[in-house]
C-alpha positions as CSV (number, residue, x, y, z in Angstrom):
1,M,0.0,0.0,-0.2
2,P,1.2,3.8,-0.7
3,I,2.9,4.5,2.8
4,A,4.6,7.5,2.2
5,V,7.3,7.6,5.9
6,H,8.6,10.7,6.8
7,A,11.9,11.6,8.2
8,V,11.2,14.0,11.7
9,T,14.3,15.9,13.6
10,P,11.9,15.1,17.2
11,F,10.3,18.3,19.1
12,D,11.3,19.3,22.3
13,D,7.5,20.5,23.6
14,Q,4.8,18.4,22.8
15,R,3.6,17.2,26.9
16,P,0.3,17.5,26.5
17,G,-0.8,19.0,29.7
18,T,-4.5,18.7,31.5
19,S,-6.1,18.5,28.4
20,G,-4.1,17.3,25.8
21,L,-1.0,19.7,23.8
22,R,-1.6,22.9,23.4
23,K,0.1,25.4,21.0
24,S,0.0,28.6,18.6
25,T,-1.9,27.7,15.6
26,R,1.1,28.6,13.9
27,R,3.3,25.7,15.9
28,F,0.7,23.3,14.9
29,M,1.3,24.4,11.1
30,Q,4.8,23.9,11.4
31,P,5.9,20.9,9.3
32,G,5.9,18.0,10.9
33,Y,4.6,19.1,14.6
34,L,1.1,17.7,14.2
35,Q,2.0,14.9,12.5
36,A,4.8,14.1,15.2
37,F,2.4,14.6,18.4
38,V,-0.5,12.2,16.2
39,Q,2.9,9.6,14.9
40,A,3.5,9.3,19.1
41,I,-0.1,8.5,19.9
42,L,-0.5,5.7,16.9
43,E,3.4,4.4,18.3
44,C,1.9,4.5,22.8
45,D,-1.5,3.1,21.5
46,P,-1.1,0.7,18.7
47,P,-4.7,-0.4,16.6
48,D,-6.4,-3.3,17.9
49,P,-7.4,-5.5,15.5
50,G,-10.4,-4.6,13.4
51,A,-9.8,-1.0,15.8
52,T,-11.9,1.5,14.9
53,L,-10.7,5.7,15.8
54,I,-12.8,8.6,15.9
55,V,-11.5,12.3,14.8
56,G,-12.9,15.3,15.1
57,G,-13.0,18.8,16.6
58,D,-14.1,22.3,17.4
59,G,-13.4,24.1,13.7
60,R,-11.7,26.1,15.1
61,F,-8.8,27.2,12.0
62,F,-6.4,24.1,10.5
63,G,-8.4,21.6,11.8
64,R,-10.3,20.4,8.8
65,E,-6.1,20.2,7.5
66,A,-5.7,18.3,11.1
67,A,-8.1,15.7,10.8
68,E,-7.5,14.6,7.4
69,T,-4.2,14.1,8.7
70,V,-4.9,12.2,11.6
71,V,-7.3,10.0,9.5
72,R,-4.4,9.5,6.9
73,M,-2.2,8.3,10.4
74,A,-4.7,6.1,11.6
75,A,-5.2,4.4,8.2
76,A,-0.9,4.0,8.3
77,A,-1.0,3.5,11.5
78,G,-3.2,-0.3,10.4
79,Y,-7.2,1.7,11.9
80,A,-9.6,-0.3,10.1
81,R,-12.2,2.1,10.4
82,V,-12.0,5.9,11.5
83,K,-15.3,7.4,11.9
84,V,-15.3,11.8,11.3
85,G,-17.2,14.3,11.6
86,R,-18.3,15.9,8.8
87,G,-17.3,19.3,8.0
88,A,-14.2,17.6,10.4
89,L,-16.8,18.6,13.5
90,L,-17.8,16.4,17.0
91,S,-17.7,18.5,20.1
92,T,-16.1,17.1,23.4
93,P,-18.7,15.1,25.0
94,A,-20.0,13.5,21.6
95,A,-16.8,12.1,21.2
96,S,-16.6,10.5,23.9
97,N,-20.4,8.8,23.2
98,L,-19.4,7.8,20.6
99,V,-16.1,6.4,21.7
100,R,-18.3,4.8,23.7
101,A,-21.2,3.6,21.7
102,T,-19.7,2.3,19.0
103,G,-16.3,0.0,21.2
104,A,-13.9,2.5,19.4
105,Q,-10.1,2.2,21.1
106,G,-10.1,6.1,21.4
107,A,-10.6,9.2,20.0
108,V,-8.8,12.1,18.2
109,I,-10.3,15.1,19.3
110,L,-8.5,18.7,17.2
111,S,-9.4,21.7,19.3
112,A,-8.2,24.1,22.1
113,S,-11.5,24.5,23.8
114,H,-11.7,27.5,25.0
115,N,-8.8,29.2,24.0
116,P,-9.0,31.8,20.9
117,G,-8.8,30.6,17.0
118,G,-8.1,31.5,14.3
119,P,-4.5,31.4,12.3
120,D,-2.5,33.9,15.1
121,G,-4.8,31.7,17.9
122,D,-4.3,28.8,19.5
123,F,-5.0,25.1,18.3
124,G,-4.8,21.5,20.0
125,V,-4.8,17.8,20.3
126,K,-6.6,15.9,22.7
127,Y,-5.9,12.1,22.6
128,N,-9.5,10.0,24.8
129,T,-9.1,6.1,25.4
130,A,-11.3,3.8,24.9
131,S,-13.3,4.6,27.9
132,G,-14.4,7.4,26.9
133,G,-11.9,9.8,29.0
134,P,-8.6,11.9,28.5
135,A,-5.5,9.5,28.3
136,P,-3.9,8.6,32.1
137,E,-1.1,10.7,32.9
138,S,1.6,7.5,32.3
139,L,-0.2,7.3,28.5
140,T,0.6,11.4,28.2
141,E,4.2,11.1,29.7
142,A,4.7,8.0,27.5
143,I,3.7,10.1,24.6
144,F,6.1,12.4,25.6
145,A,8.5,10.3,25.8
146,R,7.7,8.8,22.5
147,S,7.8,12.0,20.5
148,K,11.8,13.1,21.9
149,A,12.4,9.7,19.9
150,L,10.7,9.8,16.8
151,A,12.8,9.4,13.5
152,D,9.8,9.3,10.7
153,W,5.8,9.6,10.8
154,R,4.1,8.1,8.3
155,V,0.7,8.2,6.2
156,E,-1.5,6.9,3.7
157,T,-2.0,8.9,0.0
158,D,-4.5,6.6,-1.3
159,G,-7.8,7.3,-1.6
160,E,-9.9,10.4,-1.6
161,I,-11.2,12.0,1.7
162,D,-14.1,14.1,1.4
163,L,-15.2,15.6,4.5
164,D,-18.2,17.2,3.9
165,R,-20.1,14.3,2.0
166,L,-21.2,10.8,4.2
167,G,-20.7,8.3,3.9
168,E,-17.6,5.5,3.1
169,T,-14.8,5.6,1.3
170,R,-11.3,3.6,1.6
171,V,-7.7,4.8,1.9
172,G,-5.8,2.5,1.7
173,G,-7.1,-0.7,3.7
174,C,-9.0,1.5,5.9
175,A,-12.7,2.0,6.0
176,V,-13.3,6.0,6.4
177,E,-16.3,7.0,7.7
178,V,-18.0,10.8,7.0
179,I,-20.6,10.8,9.5
180,D,-23.1,13.5,11.1
181,P,-22.3,15.0,14.5
182,V,-25.3,15.1,16.0
183,T,-27.3,12.7,16.0
184,A,-26.2,10.1,17.9
185,Y,-25.6,12.6,20.5
186,A,-29.1,14.1,20.5
187,D,-31.1,11.1,20.9
188,L,-28.6,10.0,24.2
189,M,-29.5,13.3,25.2
190,E,-33.1,12.9,24.9
191,S,-32.5,9.3,26.4
192,L,-32.0,11.5,29.8
193,F,-33.9,14.2,30.3
194,D,-37.9,14.4,30.4
195,F,-38.3,16.7,27.3
196,P,-41.7,16.8,27.2
197,A,-41.4,18.4,30.9
198,I,-38.4,21.0,28.5
199,R,-41.3,21.6,26.0
200,G,-43.3,22.3,27.9
201,L,-41.8,24.7,29.8
202,L,-40.8,26.8,26.8
203,A,-44.3,26.3,25.6
204,S,-45.4,28.7,28.7
205,G,-44.0,31.9,27.5
206,F,-40.5,31.1,28.8
207,R,-37.8,32.9,27.1
208,M,-34.0,31.6,26.5
209,R,-31.5,32.3,24.6
210,F,-28.1,29.5,24.1
211,D,-24.9,31.5,23.6
212,A,-23.0,28.7,21.1
213,M,-20.1,31.8,20.5
214,H,-19.8,31.1,16.7
215,A,-18.4,27.4,18.7
216,V,-18.8,23.9,17.2
217,T,-21.9,23.8,20.1
218,G,-24.2,25.7,17.4
219,P,-25.4,22.7,14.8
220,Y,-25.9,20.7,18.5
221,A,-27.9,23.4,20.1
222,T,-30.4,24.3,16.8
223,E,-31.2,20.1,17.1
224,L,-32.3,19.9,20.5
225,L,-34.1,23.4,21.5
226,E,-35.1,24.6,18.2
227,R,-36.3,21.3,16.7
228,R,-36.4,18.3,19.0
229,L,-38.0,20.8,22.5
230,G,-40.1,23.6,20.0
231,A,-37.3,26.4,21.4
232,P,-38.6,29.2,18.4
233,A,-35.9,29.7,15.7
234,G,-32.7,32.7,16.7
235,T,-33.1,30.6,20.3
236,V,-29.3,29.7,19.0
237,M,-27.1,32.8,19.2
238,N,-24.1,32.6,17.1
239,A,-24.6,29.2,16.3
240,T,-22.6,28.3,12.6
241,P,-19.3,27.3,13.7
242,L,-16.3,29.7,12.5
243,P,-13.0,28.5,12.2
244,D,-12.0,31.8,13.6
245,F,-15.6,32.1,16.6
246,G,-15.9,35.3,14.5
247,G,-13.2,37.3,16.5
248,G,-14.3,36.2,19.8
249,H,-12.8,34.2,23.1
250,P,-15.4,30.9,23.0
251,D,-15.3,30.8,26.6
252,P,-18.6,30.6,28.5
253,H,-17.9,33.5,30.3
254,P,-19.6,37.7,30.9
255,E,-17.3,39.2,30.1
256,H,-17.0,37.0,26.4
257,A,-20.9,37.0,25.2
258,P,-21.9,40.4,25.9
259,G,-24.9,39.6,23.4
260,L,-26.3,37.2,25.7
261,M,-25.5,39.1,29.1
262,A,-27.7,42.0,27.4
263,A,-30.6,39.9,26.7
264,M,-30.2,38.7,30.4
265,T,-30.4,42.6,32.0
266,G,-32.4,45.7,31.7
267,P,-36.8,45.1,32.3
268,D,-37.0,42.8,29.2
269,A,-34.9,40.0,30.5
270,L,-35.2,36.7,29.4
271,D,-35.4,34.1,31.5
272,F,-32.8,31.8,31.0
273,G,-29.7,32.2,29.7
274,A,-26.7,30.2,28.6
275,A,-23.2,29.5,26.4
276,S,-21.1,26.8,26.1
277,D,-17.6,27.3,24.8
278,G,-15.2,25.7,21.5
279,D,-15.1,22.3,21.6
280,G,-19.1,22.5,23.6
281,D,-17.4,20.4,27.7
282,R,-18.2,24.0,29.6
283,N,-21.1,25.8,30.4
284,M,-22.4,29.4,32.6
285,I,-25.9,29.5,33.4
286,V,-27.2,32.9,33.7
287,G,-30.5,34.0,35.6
288,P,-32.4,37.8,35.3
289,G,-30.5,40.4,36.0
290,G,-27.1,38.6,35.1
291,F,-27.3,36.5,37.5
292,V,-24.2,34.4,36.8
293,V,-24.5,30.8,38.6
294,S,-21.2,29.9,39.8
295,P,-19.6,26.3,38.7
296,G,-19.7,25.4,42.2
297,D,-23.1,25.9,43.1
298,S,-24.5,24.7,39.5
299,L,-22.3,20.7,40.4
300,A,-23.9,21.4,44.1
301,I,-27.3,21.9,42.8
302,L,-27.5,20.0,40.5
303,T,-26.4,17.0,43.4
304,A,-28.9,18.4,45.5
305,L,-32.1,18.0,42.6
306,A,-30.4,14.5,40.4
307,D,-33.4,12.7,41.6
308,R,-35.9,15.3,39.9
309,V,-34.4,14.4,36.5
310,P,-35.4,10.8,35.2
311,A,-31.6,9.2,34.7
312,Y,-30.4,10.3,38.2
313,A,-33.9,9.2,39.7
314,G,-32.3,7.1,41.9
315,G,-29.7,9.3,43.1
316,V,-26.2,9.6,43.0
317,A,-23.8,7.2,43.9
318,G,-21.5,10.1,44.6
319,V,-19.6,13.5,43.6
320,A,-16.7,14.3,42.9
321,R,-15.4,18.1,42.6
322,S,-11.4,19.2,41.4
323,M,-9.6,20.7,44.4
324,P,-9.4,24.5,43.4
325,T,-13.9,23.9,42.9
326,A,-15.8,26.0,45.9
327,R,-16.5,23.7,48.3
328,A,-20.4,23.5,47.8
329,A,-21.2,19.9,46.6
330,D,-19.1,19.0,49.7
331,R,-22.1,20.0,52.1
332,V,-24.6,18.3,50.0
333,A,-22.9,15.0,49.7
334,R,-22.7,15.3,53.5
335,A,-26.3,15.5,53.5
336,L,-26.9,12.7,50.9
337,G,-24.9,11.0,52.8
338,V,-22.9,10.1,49.4
339,D,-18.9,10.1,49.1
340,C,-17.9,13.2,48.1
341,F,-14.0,13.7,46.5
342,E,-11.6,16.1,45.6
343,T,-9.0,15.4,42.9
344,P,-6.3,17.5,40.9
345,T,-7.8,19.7,38.0
346,G,-7.9,17.8,34.6
347,W,-11.6,15.6,33.7
348,K,-8.8,12.5,33.3
349,W,-8.8,11.3,37.7
350,F,-12.2,11.4,37.0
351,V,-13.4,8.8,35.0
352,S,-11.2,5.7,36.5
353,L,-14.7,6.8,39.4
354,M,-16.9,7.1,36.7
355,D,-15.9,3.3,35.9
356,A,-15.6,2.0,39.1
357,G,-19.1,3.1,39.9
358,R,-17.6,5.5,42.2
359,I,-19.8,8.6,41.6
360,T,-22.9,9.7,39.1
361,L,-21.6,13.6,39.3
362,C,-18.6,15.6,38.5
363,G,-17.5,19.2,37.9
364,E,-14.6,21.6,38.2
365,E,-13.6,25.3,38.9
366,S,-13.6,26.0,35.1
367,F,-17.6,25.9,34.0
368,G,-17.3,22.8,33.6
369,T,-19.8,19.9,34.9
370,G,-20.6,16.2,33.8
371,S,-21.8,13.1,34.8
372,N,-21.9,9.0,34.0
373,H,-23.5,10.1,30.6
374,V,-19.4,9.8,29.0
375,R,-16.5,10.7,30.4
376,E,-16.0,14.2,29.6
377,K,-17.5,18.0,31.0
378,D,-20.3,18.0,29.0
379,G,-21.6,22.0,28.5
380,L,-25.2,21.3,26.7
381,W,-25.2,18.5,29.4
382,A,-25.6,20.7,32.0
383,V,-27.9,23.4,30.4
384,L,-30.5,20.8,29.7
385,F,-30.2,19.6,33.0
386,W,-30.8,22.9,34.2
387,L,-34.0,23.6,32.3
388,N,-36.1,20.3,33.6
389,L,-34.5,21.5,36.7
390,L,-36.7,24.8,36.5
391,A,-39.2,22.9,34.7
392,A,-39.9,20.6,37.5
393,E,-39.0,22.9,40.5
394,G,-41.5,25.6,39.2
395,V,-39.2,28.4,40.0
396,G,-36.7,30.5,38.4
397,V,-32.6,30.7,37.9
398,R,-32.7,33.1,41.0
399,E,-35.2,31.2,42.6
400,L,-33.6,28.0,42.8
401,V,-30.4,28.8,44.0
402,M,-31.8,31.2,46.3
403,R,-33.4,27.9,47.6
404,H,-30.4,26.1,48.1
405,W,-28.8,28.8,49.5
406,T,-31.4,28.7,52.3
407,R,-30.5,25.2,53.0
408,F,-26.9,24.5,52.9
409,G,-25.5,28.0,52.7
410,R,-23.3,29.5,50.1
411,D,-20.0,29.3,49.2
412,A,-18.8,33.0,48.0
413,Y,-16.2,32.6,45.4
414,R,-13.7,34.1,43.4
415,R,-11.0,33.6,40.9
416,E,-8.4,36.1,40.2
417,D,-6.2,35.3,37.6
418,Y,-2.6,36.6,37.0
419,E,-1.6,36.2,33.4
420,G,1.5,37.1,31.5
421,L,4.0,35.4,33.7
422,E,7.0,34.0,33.2
423,T,7.3,30.8,33.1
424,G,10.9,29.7,35.4
425,P,9.5,33.1,37.8
426,A,6.1,31.7,38.2
427,E,7.6,28.1,39.3
428,A,10.1,29.8,41.8
429,F,7.1,31.9,42.9
430,M,4.9,28.5,43.9
431,Q,8.2,26.7,44.8
432,A,8.7,30.0,47.5
433,L,5.4,29.3,48.3
434,R,6.1,25.5,49.1
435,G,8.6,26.5,51.0
436,R,6.7,28.7,53.9
437,L,3.7,25.7,54.6
438,D,5.0,23.7,57.7
439,D,5.0,26.2,59.9
440,A,1.9,28.3,58.8
441,A,-0.2,26.9,61.3
442,G,-1.9,29.4,63.3
443,R,-0.5,32.5,61.5
444,A,-2.6,35.4,61.6
445,S,-3.2,37.1,58.3
446,G,-5.7,40.1,57.8
447,P,-8.8,39.3,59.3
448,F,-8.4,35.4,59.3
449,S,-6.0,32.9,61.4
450,V,-4.6,30.4,59.4
451,V,-6.1,26.4,60.2
452,R,-3.6,24.0,57.7
453,A,-1.4,24.5,54.6
454,D,-0.6,21.7,52.7
455,D,0.2,21.2,48.5
456,F,-2.2,19.0,47.2
457,A,-1.2,15.6,46.7
458,Y,-3.6,12.8,45.8
459,V,-3.8,8.9,45.5
460,D,-7.0,7.4,43.0
461,P,-8.5,4.9,45.3
462,V,-9.5,3.3,42.6
463,D,-6.9,2.2,40.4
464,G,-3.9,3.9,42.9
465,A,-2.5,6.4,40.6
466,G,-1.3,9.7,42.3
467,A,-0.7,13.2,41.9
468,A,1.4,15.6,44.1
469,G,2.3,19.5,43.8
470,Q,-1.3,19.9,42.7
471,G,-1.3,23.7,44.3
472,V,-1.1,25.1,47.7
473,R,-4.7,25.4,50.1
474,V,-4.6,27.5,52.6
475,M,-7.4,27.1,55.2
476,L,-8.4,29.3,57.2
477,S,-11.0,30.2,60.0
478,P,-13.3,31.8,60.3
479,D,-14.8,29.1,57.4
480,A,-12.6,30.6,54.0
481,R,-10.7,29.0,51.9
482,I,-7.1,30.1,49.9
483,T,-6.3,28.1,47.0
484,Y,-3.0,28.8,44.7
485,R,-2.2,26.9,41.3
486,L,-0.6,27.6,38.0
487,S,-2.7,26.8,35.1
488,G,-2.1,23.9,32.8
489,T,-4.0,25.0,29.5
490,G,-2.9,28.1,28.1
491,S,-0.4,28.2,25.0
492,S,2.4,29.7,26.3
493,G,3.7,31.2,29.4
494,A,2.0,30.7,32.5
495,T,-1.0,31.8,34.1
496,L,-1.5,31.6,38.2
497,R,-4.9,31.5,38.7
498,V,-5.5,32.4,43.0
499,Y,-9.3,31.4,43.7
500,L,-10.6,32.5,47.0
501,E,-13.9,31.2,48.9
502,T,-15.7,32.3,52.2
503,Y,-18.3,29.9,53.6
504,L,-21.8,32.7,54.3
505,P,-24.7,30.4,56.9
506,P,-27.7,30.0,55.3
507,E,-29.0,33.5,57.5
508,R,-26.1,35.2,55.5
509,A,-26.4,33.5,52.1
510,D,-28.4,36.3,50.3
511,A,-25.7,38.8,51.4
512,D,-23.5,40.6,49.7
513,A,-20.0,38.9,50.1
514,A,-17.6,41.2,48.4
515,A,-16.4,43.0,51.0
516,D,-15.5,39.4,52.6
517,L,-14.2,38.3,48.8
518,D,-11.8,41.2,49.3
519,A,-10.9,40.6,52.4
520,L,-9.6,37.3,51.4
521,S,-8.3,38.7,48.2
522,A,-5.9,40.8,50.4
523,T,-5.3,38.2,52.3
524,S,-3.6,35.6,49.8
525,R,-1.1,38.2,48.5
526,A,0.2,39.0,51.4
527,F,0.4,35.5,52.3
528,A,2.2,34.2,49.2
529,D,4.0,38.3,48.6
530,V,2.7,37.8,45.3
531,G,3.6,42.2,44.7
532,D,7.2,41.2,45.8
533,L,7.4,38.1,44.2
534,L,5.8,38.8,40.7
535,G,6.2,42.4,41.0
536,R,1.5,42.4,40.4
537,E,0.0,44.7,42.4
538,A,-3.2,43.2,41.4
539,P,-5.2,40.2,39.0
540,S,-5.1,40.4,35.0
541,V,-8.6,39.1,35.0
542,V,-11.0,39.0,38.1
543,T,-14.1,35.9,37.8
544,G,-16.9,36.0,39.9
């Protein structure tokens, strides 16, 4: 068969982060760069006889070319079948579902998630295994090691691929099937939620908008919300996926969704607003008045009310959150008598817990929520869950949140990002911070005193996999917490994320928490000596 072999000089910067390998688009477009990383994946998890690979992505610039390259390389590696989304589109949760539904060996997902796109934006490649979830750290480290030792990469040159035409063709000895990327996922959603109840809600005069941000969820949301659930045409805004996301930032955050936020404020505010990100795995939930539900509250509310939804009518086995996520779900888990696991950042840490039946729901602070229906976080799933709850409970977004706070109290939350740091000084800052932890207990800092401080480490209770150095936690009295962590999702440089949370008991839950969080923010800067060590007097971005 006409397999072309291309020599390559190994690259030294292909270590995957928490969500695959992300670099600038132009870096991925360098000759051999994409191919070297994909070759390393194919050699570290070679196809079994008759194996299927799923391929797709979020539609960003270079995605179509990358998808065809991946398909041809998979054929050269010996895959019997490749299923690729039409137009190279496939949301991350839809890819996870297809892996599980078809028994595929894995999926190559072409996305940099919420990072900007276009030729001057970012690109990414993530490998998901046969569970449907992100590759474990043992595999990603093997891929990195292999990428540094490659001598060549291989590609099948025989056969034509038309990514816009549904159907099957041959590329060498591999059957390549271009599939509708939406239907299987939409069918799954319809099996989980009470669509008649949601349909009734939308027909009752309830008004909503979903901002697809010119990213991958546009076709999915249009099918689900407008076609299957009967929402008026135009309910899905920015519905057409574009290579540069229409010049916007595909991150579900109030600052990046001005049209949606405008529709949710003022005298004619809509009843419900939502948005998802580049690859469809994150969500933002908004009530009238621009009331944004924090990710920690969202996970806690979905957990507390899971039995109102058909798929979770029997309750939850357990819940998990990433370490920086607010502790609201912990309080619900205690009330329900189920386990709550605190894991490192990265969805892969939830997968073993789901596979073992230890958890049903999980989430992370960066607007990611999910369940055991797939092995990825899932933006549209969260939106449908909220719509199902609003239909079942007969109240609005703010009322549902306030009712939750009245029962459990409120974990007021803020994230402060120090962006554009040089990697060396940022890592030195974290090392210096770790050096201060041993004698931190009992230290007074502003209106707080330190109860304990540690560098978070984790041992998976199912498979024993471990992770150390996952972020510094400072537990305070009165009940508050500061977490410091370097982000692993950027394509260059470093970002220090500082997570602030303080508990307000039920009798204070609806109070303005700004002063409490401002005091905690000042404490976070003083405790870590941010000004002297990083030369920053204030964060670049504040969320919450």
